[in-house]
N, C-alpha and C positions, 0 to 999 in steps of 0.2 A: 772659826771664831764667829760668834753670833753678833749680828749688827742690829741696832735699833733702826728699823726702816722709817719710823715716823719722824726721826730727827735727822736733818741733813748733816753730812759730815764731809770734811775735806782732809787731805793729807798735806804734809808740809809743802810739797811741790805745787799742789793745786791752790795753795794759799795765795799765790801770785794773781790768780783770777779774782781781783777784788770786786769786780762788777757783780758776779754771781753771789759772792759772800755778802756784799752790801744789800743786795735784793732780798736775801733770806733774812738778814737782820732787820731791815725795814718792815718786812712782813711779820715781825715779831717772833721768828723762830730762833731757838738756841742752836748753835752750830757746834758740832764736835770736831776737835782738831786731833787727828790720828797720826801715829807714826808706826808703821808696820802693823796695822790692824789693832793697835792698842790706843785707847783714848788717853791723850796726855793733857788735854785741856778742853774746856767748854767756853765758847764765846757767847755771852748772854747779852741780848739787846737792852739798851738803856730805856727805862720807862719814861715816857714824856709826861711832864707835869702839865696838867690841864690848866690853861689860863682861865680866870674867872670871866664870865661873859659880861660885857659892859652894855647894858641896855640904854637906849636913849631916854631922855627925860620927856615922857609922854605928856605930862601936865604942862610943861613949858611949851611944847609943840602945839598943844591944843590952845593954849593962851595966845600964842603967836598967830594961829590960823583964825580962831573965832573971836579973839579979844575977850571982852566982858559979857558978850551975849550969852544968854541962858537958852539952851536948846530944849525944846519941849517935845522932842520926838517920842520919848517914852510915855509922857502924859497923853499925847495924841493917839498913840497906839492903844493905850488902855481904854480911852474913850471909844475908839473905833471898835474894839473887840467887845465892848459892853453892848453895842448895838445888835450883835448877832446872837 
């Protein structure tokens, strides 16, 4: 019988070793369940839904740190570069 070496497989007795099975599934591998060298099922890992990234409110943070002050760093940099 030809086995697919790239896909992990377990037989019904080995299915008790859930630690190894869970490690394969967490790694994203599909696991073949075999009975007498015949594939009877495939266990496919669940795809995780990516949560949307929540970014901090940078404008509110800048307002809290600097208040209403206007920073002229860019203007000063342009003036300094104009000298060279």
